[in-house]
N, C-alpha and C positions, 0 to 999 in steps of 0.2 A: 603348331609347328615344332615346338620344343619336344613334344612326345615323339613325333616321327624322327626328329634328329637323334633322339636317344636310341630308337630302334635301329636306325641306320648305322650308328656308331657300333652297336653290338654286332650287326651283320658284318661290318668291315673288319671287326676284330678276329673273325674266323670262327665264331661260335654262333650257331643258328638261334633264331628266335622262333619258337613254335607259334602256330596261329593263336592269337590272343583268345582266351576263353573268358567270356564275361568281362572283356575289357582289360584283362590282366596281361602283363608282359611275362613270358615264360622262358627261363633259362635252364640249362642242365649242367650237372657236374658229374664227371666220371671218365671212363676210358674211351668212350666213343669219340670219333673224329670231330663231331660237331659240338662237343661239350667242353667246358672249362676243366682243366686238370685239378684245380683246387677250388675250395669254396670261397676263399678270400679273393681269388682272381675273378670269380663271378661277381662278387660284391663290388670289387674295385672297378669293374667295367661300367658300373652304373653312375649316372650323374643327374642331378636335378630330377629326382624321382617324383612324378606327379600322379601316378596311379599304382595300383597293386602290382607288385613284382613277385612271381613265384619262382623259386630256385629249387628244382627237383634234383635230389642227390642220390646217385646210384648206391646200391648196397656196397658196403666196404668200410674200411677204417681210414680216417683222414687225420694225419699228424699235423695239426695246425694250431696256432694261436689266433683265433678269429676275432676281429673287431668290426662291429657294425655301427656305422655312424649316419646312415641314411634311413629315412622312415619307410614304412609300408612294404617291408621285405618279409616274405614268408618262405621258410625253409621246410621242404617236404621230402621225407624219406620213403622207403619202401615199407608198406604195411606188413609184409611177410618177412622182411629181413631188414630191420632198421639200420641206418648208417650210424657210425660212431665217430665223433670228433674227439680227439684226445691229445693231451700234452702233459708233461710232467714237471712243470715249473713250480718251485716252492718259494716261500717268502724270503728265506735266508740265502737263496742262491745268488751269486754275483751276476750282475748284468754284463754281457759282453762289452768290452771297451769302456767300462765304467768302474769307478770305485764304489758305486752303490749296489745294493742288493735289490731284488725285485720288490720286496715287501708284499704284504697281503694284497694291496690294491692292484698290483701289476702281475700277480701270479696266475690270473684266470686263464683257463683254456678258451672260453668264449666271453667277450665283453660286449654289452649292448649300451649304446649311447644315443639311441633314437627311439622314436615313437612307433607304435603299431607294428611290432615285429613279432613273429610267431615261429615256433618249431613244432613239427608233428612227425611222429615216427622217426625220431632222431635221438641218439644218446650223446651225452656230453660228459666226458670223464677227465678228472685230473689223476694221472697215473703215477704221481710221485710215490716212491716206496716208503710210505709212512710206517708200515708195520716193521720193516727191518730196522729203521732208525729208532723206533719206539722200543725195540728190544735191547738196544745198547744201554749200558750203564751211563748215568749222567756225567760221569768223569771220564768216560772213554773219549780219547782225542778224535775218534772218527765220528762222534755224535754231532749231527748237524743241528744248528740253531735256526729258529724261524721255520717251523715245520708246517705252518699254515699253507694250504695249497688249494686255491679256489678252482672249482670246475666252471661255474657260471656266475658272472657278475653283472648286475643291473646297475650301471653307473649313472652319474648325473646326465640328464637328458632322456633317460629311459622312461617310458610310460606306456600303459596298455600293452604289456608284454604277455603273450600266451604260450604256455608250454603244455603239450598234451601227448599222451601215448608214447612216452619215451622214458629215458632213465638219466638221472644226474647222479654221478658217483664220485665220491672222494672220501676223505677221512676228517681232517680238521678244517673247518671253514669251507665246506662244500659249496654252499649256495649263499651268495652275498647279495642281498636285496637292499642296495644302498638308497635307491631313489625310485619314485614313481609307483604306479599300480601294476600288479602282476597277478596272473592266475595260473596255477599249476593243477592240472586235472588228469585223473586216470593214469598216473605215472608212478615211477619209483624214484625215491630220493634217499641216498644213504650216506652215512658218516658217523662220527662219534663226538668230537669236541666242538661245541658251538656251531654245529654244521648247517643250521639255517639261521642267518643273522643279518642285522642291518636296520636301517631307518625307514625303509620303504614300506608301502602297504602291499602285503602279499596275501592272497587267498588260496588255500589248499583244499581241494575237494576230491574225495574218492581216490586218494593216492595210497601207496604202500610206502611207509617211511621206516627205513631199516637202520638199526644200530649195528655198527661193526664192532668186533671185539678189539681189545687192547692186547699188547704183547705180554703184559704182566697183570696179575690180579690186583684190583683196586676197589676200594669201597665205592667210589664214584668214578666211572670210566669216562663220563662226558655229559654233555648237555645238548638236548635236541635243538634248543633255540637260545639265541643271545641277542634280543632286540635292543635297538638304540632309538626307538621311536621318539620323535620330538613331542613335547607336551602339547604343542598346538596341533598335532595330527591326530585325528579321531581314530584311525585304524592302523594297526601294525601288522603282526603276523596272526592270521585267523585260520583255524583248522576246523573243517567240517567233514565228518564221515570218512575219516582216514583210518587205516590200520597201522598201528605202531608195532612193528615186529623187530626181531633181532636175529642175526646170523649165529651160527654155531660158535660157542666159546664165550658168549655173553652170559654172565651169571644173573640169576634173579636179583631184583632190588638193587641194581647198580647204575641205572641210567636216569639222569635228571631230565625234567621237562624244560628247564631253562634257568638262566641267570641274567641279571640286568647289565648290559654293556653301556658304559658311559665313555665314549671315545675321547682320547686326549685331543683337545681342540685349542687353537690359538685365539685368545681374546685380547682386548686392549690392555688388560692388566696382568697378562701372563698366559701361560700354556698349562692347561689342567683339564681334568675330566669334565665333560659337558654336563652341567647340573640340570639342563633342560631335556636330556635324553631319558625320558621316563618310559622305558620300554614296555611294549604291550605284546603279550602272547595269550591268545584265547583258544581254548580247545572245547569244541562243542560236538557231542555225540561221536567221539572217537573210540575205537576199540584199542586197548592198550595191553600189550603182552606183559608177562611177569617180570621182565627186565626193568620196567618203569618203577621208580622208587615210591615207597609209601609217602615219603616227604620229598617231593621231586623238585622243589624250587630252592635255589641256592644264592648266596651272596656272590659278588664279583668285585675284584679290586680295580682301582683306578687311580690316576695321578691326582694327588691332593693339591689344592691351590697354594698352600704354604710349602709344598715340596713333600717328597716321600709318597706314601701310598695311603689311600683311604678305602673303606669297603662300603659298597652299596648293597642294601638289604632287599630281598625279594618282596617284602611287605610294602616297600615304597614304590614298587613297579606296578604295572597293570597286568598282573598274572591271574587268570581266572579259568574255571572250567564249568561245563554244564553237561550232565548226562554222560560222563565218561563210563565205559564199561570194559569188561574183560578182566583178566587176573591183575593187571596193573592199574585198573581204573577205580579202585576203592577209595572212599573218602578218608581224609585224615584231618587233624586240626590245622595243618598248614596248607591245605588245599582249598583255597577260597572258591566259593561257588557263586555263579550269577543267579539272580532271580529271573523268573520267566520273562518279565517285561524287559529286563536288561538284555537277556539273550536275544530277543527278537531284533534288537538294534544291530546285531551282527549278522543278519541274514545276508546271503551273498550279494544281492543287488544293492543293498545299502552300503556294503563295503566298497563295491566297484563304482558307485556313484553314477555319473552320466555315461559310463562305458558299458556297452551291451554286446559282449562277444557272442559269436554265433556258436555256442555250445550249450549243452543241457546242464543247467545249474540247479536242477531240482534236488533238494536235500531233505533229510528226514531226521527226526530225533531218535530213531532207532540206530544203534551202532551197526557197522558193516559186519558181515559174518565171514 
């Protein structure tokens, strides 16, 4: 009865439900008379979701800050012309009607707080104009502080999140994997400063991961990852068979693979960098362009328990590679390598555990061409 009540509520709302396919509820978003005008409106029409919901999004650009709090919702775009969800919120931006700024956590274009959500043939962009702000002198009064601008955030409550055949684009802090397990496959992810980061377990297979240029020449322009994986979590950010490329303007030997993020956290004895955030970034059989540094792992500052700042070293994090190739994949004394048996423990299905998404997760120890 609850399922039919949900279907009836959708019909009454003025948007049609297509005949269920394989037991799924199907909604649409677009300009058609039977479709919702926004993606958030389609999501908000649902309650007590008990079976798969497919939201088909017509080609076009959707200016939204989308928040998903219900499970088992699957967003599907047009394979020939993917839809784009975009917004331009940045961390230092004042929130309307408040003395607070958005902060990194609330800057996301899309935020997921539920299980079994997927996106296919959809792009997610944060369009904050980082390059223009980056070009300003640090003493320029027009310089905006808090330039973190998240495109996609997997917040607390997220688990078994799937993103495929789309693009996630930003600059600083593009993809925030705070919680749960996630899989990114056959997609494009771009940014430059800490642009894939967080404490969640995220598996990346067959993607193109693009470094964007900075406004001014720098010895190190950014870091592909900034994991904050808890020491009790076996898997953090795991990369298999991806291509690490760069857009025009990125110089050789300027991009780091990662640095360890220890978020400032409130404890009974004070507020300081989480000592248990022993970040993990694992790169297995990835092709790396010449922009990747010979010594690509870096320290990162955090709040000291006694006050002030302390620095966490990459050697104390879980940063490893296996079979990297390409111009940026050469070995160096600072690039720790997994042994073969260690590498096998990071095979995709081991990382995902009891989650078995309906995608091809065949991987190889040969780098992509």
